[in-house]
LUMKOL-669931 format. One record per atom (N, C-alpha, C): x, y negated, z negated; residue in three letters. Coordinates in steps of 0.05 Angstrom, whole numbers, padded with zeros to 5 digits, always signed. Each point is the difference from the previous one (the first is absolute). Example, Ala and Ser with C-alpha at 12.3 -4.5 7.8 and 13.67 -1.06 7.14 Angstrom:
<rs>
+00264+00114-00156ALA;-00018-00024+00000ALA;+00018-00024+00000ALA;-00007-00021+00014SER;+00016-00024-00001SER;-00015-00022-00014SER;
</rs>
This chain:
<rs>
-00261+00425+00077MET;-00021-00020-00004MET;-00006-00013+00027MET;-00025-00004+00006PRO;-00007-00012+00026PRO;+00007-00030+00002PRO;+00001-00009+00025VAL;+00004-00029+00004VAL;-00026-00014-00008VAL;+00003-00022-00014GLU;-00023-00015-00008GLU;+00002-00028+00013GLU;-00022-00010+00009THR;-00001-00026+00013THR;-00010-00021-00021THR;+00016-00021-00004PHE;-00008-00022-00017PHE;-00008-00023+00018PHE;-00020-00016-00009ARG;-00010-00022+00016ARG;-00002-00025-00016ARG;+00003-00022+00014ALA;-00003-00026-00013ALA;-00010-00020+00022ALA;-00013-00021-00008THR;-00007-00021+00018THR;+00010-00026-00011THR;+00006-00019+00017ALA;+00009-00026-00008ALA;-00017-00020+00015ALA;-00016-00016-00014HIS;-00019-00018+00012HIS;+00008-00029-00006HIS;+00007-00015+00020LEU;+00008-00028-00003LEU;-00024-00016-00010LEU;+00005-00016-00020GLN;-00020-00018-00012GLN;+00007-00029+00009GLN;-00007-00019-00016LYS;+00007-00028+00006LYS;+00030-00005-00004LYS;+00012-00015+00017GLY;+00028-00006-00001GLY;+00016+00026+00004GLY;+00019+00005-00017MET;+00017+00024+00002MET;-00008+00022-00019MET;-00022-00004-00014VAL;-00009+00020-00020VAL;-00010+00025+00015VAL;+00008+00023-00009VAL;-00009+00026+00011VAL;-00011+00017-00022VAL;-00023+00012+00005LYS;-00011+00020-00019LYS;+00007+00027+00011LYS;+00018+00014-00014ALA;+00008+00027+00008ALA;-00017+00020-00016ALA;-00010+00021+00014ARG;-00017+00019-00014ARG;+00010+00029+00007ARG;-00002+00016-00020SER;+00006+00029+00003SER;-00017+00014-00021SER;-00014+00021+00009ARG;-00019+00014-00017ARG;-00019-00020-00013ARG;-00002-00001-00026ASP;-00018-00019-00013ASP;+00014-00024-00013ASP;+00024-00006+00011PHE;+00017-00020-00012PHE;+00006-00023+00019PHE;+00003-00024-00011GLU;+00006-00024+00016GLU;+00023-00015-00012GLU;+00017-00011+00018LEU;+00023-00015-00008LEU;+00000-00026+00016LEU;+00003-00023-00014THR;+00003-00025+00014THR;+00029-00005+00006THR;+00005-00006+00026ILE;+00027-00005+00009ILE;+00000-00028+00012ILE;+00021-00015-00006ASP;+00002-00028+00010ASP;+00029-00007+00003ASP;+00006-00024+00008GLU;+00027-00010+00001GLU;+00003-00022-00021GLU;+00025-00004-00009PRO;+00004-00023-00018PRO;-00005-00026+00015PRO;-00005-00021-00015LYS;-00005-00026+00013LYS;+00023-00009+00018LYS;+00024+00008-00008SER;+00024-00008+00016SER;+00000+00013+00027SER;-00016+00022+00004LEU;-00002+00013+00026LEU;-00027-00003+00012LEU;-00015-00020-00009GLY;-00026-00006+00013GLY;-00024+00012-00012GLY;+00003+00015-00022GLY;-00023+00013-00013GLY;-00011-00016-00023GLY;-00017+00012-00016THR;-00012-00013-00023THR;+00009+00013-00026THR;+00018+00019+00002ASN;+00012+00013-00024ASN;-00020+00015-00017ASN;-00019+00013+00012THR;-00021+00014-00015THR;+00007+00030-00004THR;+00022+00009+00011GLY;+00009+00028-00003GLY;+00028+00003+00011GLY;+00010+00024-00004MET;+00027+00006+00011MET;-00002-00001+00030MET;+00023-00006+00013ASN;+00000+00002+00029ASN;+00007+00028+00008ASN;-00003+00007+00026PRO;+00004+00027+00009PRO;+00027+00012-00007PRO;+00021-00016+00003VAL;+00026+00012-00006VAL;+00005+00004-00030VAL;-00014-00016-00017GLU;+00001+00006-00028GLU;-00016+00025-00007GLU;-00021+00004+00015VAL;-00016+00025-00004VAL;+00017+00024+00007VAL;+00016-00002+00020VAL;+00018+00022+00008VAL;+00019+00006-00024VAL;+00013-00020-00011LEU;+00017+00004-00023LEU;-00015+00012-00023LEU;-00023-00010-00006SER;-00017+00011-00022SER;-00007+00029+00005SER;-00007+00006+00025ALA;-00007+00028+00007ALA;+00023+00018-00004ALA;+00024-00008+00006LEU;+00024+00016-00005LEU;+00004+00005-00029LEU;-00001-00021-00016GLY;+00003+00004-00029GLY;-00022+00016-00013GLY;-00024-00004+00010ALA;-00023+00016-00011ALA;+00003+00029+00007ALA;+00008+00006+00025CYS;+00003+00028+00009CYS;+00022+00013-00016CYS;+00023-00013-00004GLN;+00021+00011-00015GLN;-00009+00005-00029GLN;-00016-00018-00011SER;-00010+00004-00027SER;-00019+00024-00002SER;-00017+00003+00019ILE;-00019+00023+00000ILE;+00015+00026+00003ILE;+00020+00001+00018VAL;+00016+00024+00003VAL;+00015+00006-00026VAL;+00010-00021-00013ALA;+00013+00004-00026ALA;-00019+00013-00020ALA;-00024-00010-00002ARG;-00019+00011-00019ARG;-00007+00029+00007ARG;-00004+00005+00026ALA;-00009+00027+00009ALA;+00022+00021-00005ALA;+00025-00007+00002TYR;+00021+00020-00001TYR;+00019-00002-00024TYR;-00004-00019-00018ALA;+00017-00002-00024ALA;+00001+00026-00016ALA;-00022+00013-00003GLY;-00001+00025-00016GLY;+00016+00022+00013GLY;+00000+00001+00026LYS;+00016+00021+00014LYS;+00030-00003-00006LYS;+00009-00024-00005PHE;+00028-00006-00006PHE;+00005-00003-00030PHE;-00021+00005-00016ASP;+00002-00003-00029ASP;+00010-00028-00008ASP;-00011-00020+00014VAL;+00006-00028-00006VAL;-00025-00013-00011VAL;+00001-00007-00025GLN;-00022-00014-00013GLN;+00001-00029+00008GLN;-00021-00010+00011LEU;-00001-00029+00008LEU;-00014-00015-00022LEU;+00016-00012-00018ASP;-00012-00017-00020ASP;-00008-00027+00012ASP;+00015-00008+00021ASP;-00007-00023+00016ASP;+00014+00002+00026ASP;-00012-00011+00021PHE;+00012+00002+00027PHE;-00011-00023+00016PHE;+00018-00015+00013TRP;-00009-00020+00019TRP;+00022-00004+00021TRP;-00008-00012+00022VAL;+00018-00004+00023VAL;+00000-00029+00008VAL;+00024-00011+00002GLU;+00003-00027+00011GLU;+00008+00004+00030GLU;-00015-00014+00018VAL;+00005+00003+00029VAL;+00004-00028+00012VAL;+00020-00003+00016GLU;+00004-00025+00015GLU;+00009+00006+00028GLU;-00006-00018+00018GLY;+00008+00004+00028GLY;+00008-00026+00013GLY;+00018+00002+00019GLU;+00009-00022+00016GLU;-00015-00001+00026GLU;-00013-00022+00006LEU;-00015-00004+00025LEU;+00005-00028+00010LEU;+00008-00002+00025ASP;+00005-00026+00012ASP;-00026-00010+00013ASP;-00013-00019-00012THR;-00026-00010+00010THR;+00002-00013+00027THR;+00024-00007+00009ASP;+00003-00012+00027ASP;-00008+00020+00022ASP;+00002+00026-00006GLY;-00009+00020+00020GLY;-00030-00002+00003GLY;-00015+00000-00021PHE;-00029-00002+00001PHE;-00009-00027+00013PHE;+00014-00021-00006MET;-00007-00026+00010MET;+00010-00005+00028MET;+00012+00021+00013ASN;+00011-00002+00027ASN;+00020-00022+00003ASN;+00016-00005-00021LYS;+00021-00021+00001LYS;+00027+00013+00007LYS;+00000+00027-00001SER;+00025+00014+00004SER;-00006+00029+00009SER;+00020+00013+00012ASP;-00004+00028+00008ASP;+00007+00020-00021ASP;+00001-00008-00025VAL;+00006+00018-00022VAL;-00023+00020-00004VAL;+00005+00021-00013ARG;-00020+00020-00007ARG;-00023-00013-00015ARG;-00024+00008+00006ARG;-00024-00012-00014ARG;-00006+00013-00027ARG;+00009+00024-00003GLY;-00005+00014-00026GLY;+00024-00002-00018GLY;-00002+00015-00022TYR;+00022+00001-00019TYR;+00026+00011+00012TYR;+00022-00013-00006SER;+00026+00010+00008SER;+00012+00017-00022SER;-00007-00006-00025ASP;+00009+00015-00023ASP;-00021+00000-00021ASP;-00003+00023-00013ILE;-00018+00003-00023ILE;+00016+00014-00022ILE;+00000-00012-00024ARG;+00014+00011-00023ARG;-00020+00005-00023ARG;+00005+00020-00015TYR;-00017+00006-00023TYR;+00017+00009-00024TYR;-00010-00005-00023THR;+00013+00008-00025THR;-00021+00014-00017THR;+00007+00025-00008PHE;-00018+00015-00018PHE;+00007-00007-00029PHE;-00020-00005-00016HIS;+00004-00003-00029HIS;-00015+00023-00013HIS;+00015+00016-00015ILE;-00011+00024-00013ILE;+00007+00000-00029ILE;-00021+00002-00017LYS;+00005+00004-00028LYS;-00005+00029-00006LYS;+00022+00015-00007THR;-00002+00028-00004THR;+00023+00009-00018THR;-00003+00023-00012ASP;+00021+00012-00016ASP;+00015+00021+00017ASP;-00008+00005+00024ALA;+00012+00020+00018ALA;+00029-00008+00006ALA;+00018+00020+00003PRO;+00028-00006+00007PRO;+00002-00013+00027PRO;+00020-00016+00004ARG;+00004-00015+00025ARG;+00001+00018+00024ARG;+00014+00023-00002GLU;+00002+00018+00023GLU;-00027+00010+00009GLU;-00018+00007-00019ARG;-00027+00009+00007ARG;-00016-00023+00012ARG;+00003-00024-00010VAL;-00014-00023+00011VAL;+00010-00006+00028VAL;+00025+00003+00005GLU;+00011-00005+00027GLU;-00011+00021+00020GLU;-00002+00025-00008GLU;-00012+00021+00017GLU;-00030-00007+00006GLU;-00013-00008-00021PHE;-00029-00008+00002PHE;-00003-00023+00020PHE;+00017-00020-00002ILE;-00001-00024+00017ILE;+00006+00008+00029ILE;+00020+00017+00004ALA;+00006+00009+00028ALA;-00024+00014+00012ALA;-00014+00017-00016PHE;-00024+00013+00009PHE;-00022-00020+00006PHE;-00004-00019-00018LEU;-00020-00021+00003LEU;+00004-00015+00027LEU;+00025-00008+00005GLU;+00006-00015+00025GLU;-00006+00017+00024GLU;+00006+00026-00001LYS;-00005+00018+00023LYS;-00030+00005+00004LYS;-00016-00001-00022THR;-00027+00008+00001THR;-00020-00022+00005THR;+00007-00025-00005CYS;-00019-00022+00002CYS;-00009-00005+00029CYS;-00026+00003+00007PRO;-00009-00003+00027PRO;+00004-00029+00011PRO;-00004-00020-00017VAL;+00004-00027+00010VAL;+00029-00006+00006VAL;+00018+00010-00017GLY;+00028-00003+00005GLY;+00008+00014+00026GLY;-00011+00023+00004ASP;+00006+00015+00025ASP;-00011-00016+00024ASP;-00023-00011-00002THR;-00012-00016+00022THR;+00017-00024+00007THR;+00010-00013-00021ILE;+00017-00024+00005ILE;+00027+00008+00011ILE;+00012+00021-00010ALA;+00027+00008+00007ALA;+00003+00014+00027ALA;-00022+00011+00010ASN;+00002+00016+00024ASN;-00020-00010+00020ASN;+00007+00002+00026PRO;-00019-00010+00021PRO;-00026+00015-00002PRO;-00022-00014+00005VAL;-00027+00012+00000VAL;-00012-00006+00027VAL;-00017+00017+00010ASN;-00014-00005+00026ASN;-00021-00021-00005ASN;+00005-00024+00008LEU;-00019-00022-00004LEU;-00011-00008+00028LEU;-00025+00003+00004LYS;-00011-00005+00026LYS;-00028-00012-00002LYS;-00006-00017+00019LEU;-00027-00012+00002LEU;-00019+00022+00009LEU;-00022+00003-00015ASN;-00020+00021+00006ASN;-00021-00010+00019ASN;-00003-00026+00002GLY;-00021-00011+00018GLY;-00005-00029-00006GLY;-00016-00012+00017ILE;-00009-00028-00004ILE;-00030+00000+00004ILE;-00015-00010-00020VAL;-00029-00002+00002VAL;-00007-00029+00000VAL;-00013-00010+00021ILE;-00008-00028+00002ILE;-00029-00001-00009ILE;-00005-00012-00023GLU;-00027-00002-00010GLU;-00015-00023+00013GLU;-00025+00004+00006LYS;-00016-00022+00013LYS;-00019-00011-00020LYS;
</rs>
């Protein structure tokens, strides 16, 4: 399968509100009031956690049949540890997550051994999980000064 390029834009609005767009979809991103925002949407690090859980859920749906695992219900709880002193430049701690944990909830009649094989495959296959767990080439593509 060929490499596909995905694109998104993030446009700062009033205060800390950002309108993120990709394809024909828009997402409002903000900070909670305790971090200077207006609490009109998830903040970026919450979006990362949500993206991980959503990706794992989509992979589960796409491959459950291959493992003969009927998903009567499936959801993911995701949480992460982030020291906000890094972002606020109060400390030299890492600015991003130091730990991310997730719990899969699966309602199925499939035997535990098959479910465990399925989950191992899911963890290996999820693109967002792979992006978080492994270094990615992140680079500035350019700076455009609008007049």
